[in-house]
N, C-alpha and C positions, 0 to 999 in steps of 0.2 A: 662699586658694590661687590663685583666678582672677586676682587682682590682680597676682601675681608672674609670670604667664605672658606671654611676649612672642613675637610672631610673628617668624619669621626674615625677614631682609630680602628684598624682592622683587628679582629679577634681570631686567635688560633682555632677556636671552636665556637661557632655561633650559639648564642644564648640570649636570654632576656636581658634587656638593658636596665640600668638603674633608673628608677622613676624620676621624671623631671616635670612635675605638674605645671601646666601653663607655658612650657618651653616654646611651643609653636603657636600660641594664641594670637600673636601679631602677624603671622604669616597669612597674607591675603593677596589674591591677584587683583589687578586693576578692574574697576567696575566699568561695565559697558556704558557708553554714552547713550543719551536718549535716542539719537539718530540710529545707532546700531540696534537698539532694542526695537524701535518702531519698524525698522526695515524688515524684521522677521516676525512681526505680529504681536509683540509684547508691549506692555506699558513702558513708556520712556524712562520712568524713574519712580522711586517710592514717593507716594503722595497720599492725599486723602483717600481713605478706603483701602489702603494696602493690606491691612490685616484681613479684611473681609474677602479680598481677592485671593489672598494666600490660603485661607481656610476653605474657601470655595473650591479652589483647584485641588486642595488636599482631599476634600470630600469626593470630588470627581474621580480622582485616582483610586481612592479606596473602593469606590463603586465599580470602577472599570477593571481594576486588576485585583482579583481576589487574593493573589499571592502576596501583595503588599500588606493587606490586613493580616494574613496568616503570619507573615514574618514579624510584624509588630506584636502579635499576640503570643507567638510560640516561644520566644527566648526565655530560658530559665536561668540565665547568667551562670552557666556551668564553667565558663572560662576556657573552653576548648579553642576559641579563636584568638585569645588575648595576645599571644606571641607570634601570630601568623602573618601580621601585616608588616610589610617592609618599612613603612613610615614609622610605626611604633618602634620597630627594632633599630631604626636609624636615629630617632629623635628622643625616645624615652617618654614622650608626652602621653599620659594615660588616655586622653581623649582621642588618640589615634589607635587605641585598641578597638577592633571592630565592634565589640559589644557596646562600648562607650559611645562610639560614633552613631550607632543605631539608636541609642537612648536619647540622643538629641532630638530626634523626631518622635520616638516612642512616648516621651514625656508629654509632648504637645498633643499627640494622638489621644492619649489617655484623658487629658483634660477636656478636649472638645468633642471626642467621638465615642466615649465609653460612659456608661452610667456611673460606674464606681468613681471615675475621675471627676465627673460633674458634682457628685455628692460628697466624696471624701478625697479631694485632690492630694493633700499631703500624705495620706495613708498609702496611696498607690504611686507616689512619685510623679504626680502630674503637675504641669506648670503651664501658665499662659504663654501664648505666642506674643512676646514683646519685641521691641527693636533690639534689645540686648541679646535675646535668644536668637533672633534672626541674624545678628552679627556673628554669633557663635556658629550658627549654621554655615554662614558664608565662609568663615575661616576653615572649619574642619571638613565640610563637604567638598571643599577645594583642596583637601589633603587626602583624598581617596581617589586612586587611579582606576577604580572599578574593575580591578583585575580578577576578583572573585576567588583569590587563594583561600581566604577565610572560609568560604562556603565549602571547600573541599574537606575541611576538618570539622565543620559544624555537624553535630549528630542529628540536628533537625533540618539541615539543608537550607538554613537561612542565607539568603543572598544579599549581603550588605550592599553590593553594587546597585541592586534595584532600589534600595532605600536611598542611596546617594543620588541616583538619577531622579527619583521622585523629589528629593529635596531641592535639586537644581531647577527642576521644572516649576515647583511651587515658588521658588524665589524669582524666577523669570516672570511668572504670572503676576507676582506682586510688584514687579518693576525693578528688581535687583538682579542684573545679569552679569556674567563674566565677560570681560572685554575680549580675551583671546578667542574663546569658542564662538561667541556670537558675531564677532567681526568676520571670522572665517566663514561661517554659515552664510552671511550676507554676500561674501565674494562668490561663493558657489552659485547662489541664486542669480547674481548679476553677470558673471563671467564664465562660470563652469568649472572652476578649480579653486582649491584652498589658497593658492598663492596669488590669485588675481592675475594670472598670466593670460593676456588676450591672444586670440587666434593667430594673428600675424607674428607675434613674438614667439609663440610655440612653434610655428612653421620654420622660422629662422633657426631656432634651437635644434630642431630635428635635422634640418639641412646641414648644420655644422657637425652633428654627430655622424651623419653619413660620410662626410669628408674625413673625419678623424678615423673612422673604422676602415675606410678605404686605404688610408695611408698606413695604418697598422697591419692590415691583413691582406691587402690587395684584392679583397672581395667587394662586390657592389651590394653591400647590405643596406636595405632601405628602411627608413623610418616613416612609413606612410601616414598621411593625415587626411581624414574625410574622404576616403576612397570607397565609392559605392561598389557593392558586389564582392567585397573581400569576404573571405570565409570567416575570419575571426575579428571581433571587436575586442581590443585589449583596453581594459580600464585599470589604470595604475595610479598610485599616489603621485601627486604633482611634484613632489620632491625628486622623483626619478628623472625629471626633465633637465636638471642642471646641477644639482648639489652633490658633492662628494659625501659619502661613497655611493649614494643612491643611484646616480647615473650609470655606474658600472653594472648594476643589475639590469637596467633598461637595455644597455648594450648587450647583455647576456640574453635577454628575451629575444631581441632582434636577431641575434646570431642563431638561436634555436629555430625560430621561424624560417630563417633563410636556409639553414642546413636541411630542414625537413621539407622544404618546398611548400610551406603553408602560407597562403596569402592572408594578410592581416592589415588592420588599420587602427589608428587612434581617432578619436573624435574631438574636434574643437568645442563642440556643444557640451559634451560630457567627458572631459579629460581627467576627471578626478574620481578615484575609487573610494577615497575616504568619505565618511559620513558622520560629521560631528553632531548631527541630530541625536545620535546614540548617547553622547556624553551628557547632554542636557535632558535626556529622557523624554524628548518630544516626538511623539508619533507623527504629528503633522510635518515636522521638519524632516524626519527620517523619510517619509513618503515623498515629499516634494523633491528632495535631493535624489532619491532613487528613481523617480520618474524620468529624470534627465537621461539616465542610462537606457530606459525603454525607448524614449523618443529617438535617441541616437541609433539604437539597434534597428528600429523600424525604418528610419530614414535611410540608413546605409545598406539595408537589406542583408545583413550578416547572418551566418548560420550558427555561429558559436560565440559565446561571451566568456572571456578569460580575464581573471582578476590577478593583478600583480602582487608584489610582496608588500602587503599592508595588513597588519593583524586585525584591527577593528573593521577595516573594509571587508575582509574575508568573513568575519563574524556576521556582519550585516548581510552580505551577499548570500552566504550559506544558509543562515537561519531566517532571513526576513524578506529577501527580494521576491520570493514567490507571492507572498500576500501583499507586500508593499507595491509591487510593480508588475506582477505576473511573469517574472523571469523564472522559468520553471513552472511546475504545476501549482495552481492556487489562485491566480487572479481570475476574476469573473467578468470584468468589463470587456467591451468589444476589442479594445486595443490590446489587452492582455491575451485574449484568445487569438488575435491576429499574430502576435509575437510568438505564441506557443506553436502555431502552425508553421511559422517561418523558420524557427530554430530546428536544427538537426537532432532528432530524437536518439541518434546513436551515441551522442555525447552527453555528459553531465552538463546541466545548465543551472547555474554557472559552473565553470571549472577554474580551479586554482592553477596558476602557471606551474607550480611544482608538480601537480598531477599530470599536466601535459608533458613536461620535460621527463618526468619519471617513466611515463608510458613510452615515449620515444626512445629513451635509453634501453628499456626492456626489450624493445623490438629491434635494437641495433641500428636505429635510424640516424644516430649521431656518432661522429668520429671524435673520440676523446683521447687526450694525452694527460694522464694523471700526473706524470712527472713534471708538467708545467707548473703545478702547485707545490712542488717539493720544498720550496722555500718557506712554506707555511705548515705549522702544526695547528690543526683546526679543532675548535670545539664549537658546540651549538647551543645557542640560547633559545629556549622555547618561548615564543611570545605568548602572553597570557590569553589574549582573545582567541588565538588559534588553538592553544592547548586546552582551554577549559570551556570553549563556547562554539566549537566547530568540529568538523570531520574532514578527512580527505580520503579518497580512494574507496574501496569496497569493503574494507574490514575495520573493526574497531581498533582505535589507536593509529589509524593511518596518518593522522596529523602529526604524529611523532616519528613514525617510521619512514614516510616518504621523503621528507627533507634530509634525514640522515642517510638514506639510501643514495640520494643524489650526491651528497657530499662524498661518500665513499666511492662513488663512481668517477669522481673528478679529482680526488685528492688521495694520496697514499697515507697521510698521517692524520689520524682522527683520534680525539680523546674526549671522553665524557666527563662533564663536571660531576661533583659528588651527588650521590643519591639524596633525595629529599629537596633538591634544588632544581630539578629538571622535570620534564614531562608534565603530568597533571599537577604536580607540586611545585612547578617552576615559580621563581620569584619574578615579579614585575621589574621592568627596567627602571621604574621610578618616575617616568615622564608621561604615562598614559592618562586617559580620562579627561583630556583637555587641560593638562597641567604643564604642557611643554612651552612655557613662557618664561622670559628672563627674570621677571620679578619673583618667581618661585624657584630660582636656581638653588638657593640654600636648601629648600625642602627636597629638590630633585637630587642634589648631591647626597644628602642624608638617606633618602629613599633608595638609592642605588647600593647602599652598604652591603646587604646580604648577597646580591649578585657579585659584587666586587670581592667579597670574601671567598666565594666559591671559585671565581676566576683566578684569584691569587693562588689558591691551592694547586690548580692544574698548571698555571704559568710557572710557579716555582718548582713544582715537583716533576712536571712532564714536558716542560718547554713550550707550552701553548703560546702562540704569538698572533693568533687570529681567531676572533669570535664571530661566527656566522649567525645570521638571524633572518627572518622573513617578515620584518615589520619596519616600515619607514620611521615610525615614532621611536622604536628601539634604537635604530641606527642614529637618528638625530640626538636622542638622549645620551647614548653612550659616547658618541663623538665629543659631546660637551663635557661629560663628567669623568671620563677615563683619566684625563691628566690629573685630576684632583687625587687620584689613587695611585699615581706613579706610572700609569700606562700611557702608551702613545695613542693619539687620537685616531690614527689610521688602523688601529687594531681591530676595529669592527667593520663588517661589511655584509653584503647579501649573499645568500646561497648562489644566486645567479651571477654574482661577481666571480665566484669560483668556477662556475660553468663557463663564463666568458673567457677566462684564462685558459681553460683546458680544451675547449672546442677547437677543432681544426677545420678551416674553411678553404682558404686559397693558398697560393704559392708561398706567401710570407708566413703563413701560420703553420 
């Protein structure tokens, strides 16, 4: 399959593609098995009563989230969003225009939840929820990475990601779930991380990393697991435990803690920062996964919680952990209050690893050699969930400035990609939103086109040979798709991979 996939041609100046109606209608991820569905509380498969279940859940969401109803009512089809989606730019399929993707649900909403749609369905573009319509939902709501770039340009602030997430939750409630996301959610419930890595295997992995770093640096850098009384609980994407280039960022975190003299630990109970409950729009799944973090923090008695390089993990932590699990102000149950009294109020709760490292650099607590990265000309890819759904630091735009400040502190050669492709207008990597699965590789390659066009400009014009990012999904996606555009797989890595190279620890370093 992969051998048949071809990247679309790069354009000298990004623009709207030629329309290709239906080009991606056959693009679909594998359907979750009944066992996967039932394990996380959804009907096993479509069966009798599926339509009633779907419309019932849709009604619940419309009643629970006023924003959803507003988004479905407010669109005037002005066209401001049409050319803002990376999947539309890469595929040309009109149903990948954000407004068209919204209309897949809007038409059903009008038929079943508005008076005009019940009385004059054809006049207002209303349609019944049929299996054919549901099949269209399954295809195109799994061609939205929930990156929210379209919302930046919408004059009414319509958030297509929220509509996509609602669509996925409705399909799950009907018995039609996506295999990749729902299988991973089940692994987190059973084992504690997205990869299904059990505690003993994780311990062996961390022990091996200690040996590797000792050999490289001569320093006894520890990768502690389940250590009670440590100051910091680090919660990081499970990809950091073994896969390239992710593990290089984990090594960077450990070196930072070691150099600063900060005691820290990972948790085998809650070893995963990612929360795929976000991708399927399920509050119940979001909360159940987040509660593992609270349980681990209370059990280990830590004073700070730090999140590693994962875009959607930081979005959930920054925006939702307070009410989901009482990490930070917001939780009202006894356990949330107990945690709030345990955590050190002098620090942000939670804190991003970039915030911690940036603070240490500013205080001169780390010994850095920027020349160690002189073989790299670095650019930075703003991960969409960090850029458009979170903050860092104490000032607006900290989520943009802090990672860049770290890069400039550890590398001499830094180049920005073209305006309109970075910061709040950044393009998605093309693999977010639960789409990082091999059966969607063709879509992922096409969805990466706008970022590859921007990268090509700075690679050809200014010699960029390394693209840093702070998201595990971005790293995994780019590692896979970069070769389709003529780049080396190892061209992408984490900000803390650069930190790891520059930081000086022992005699060998």
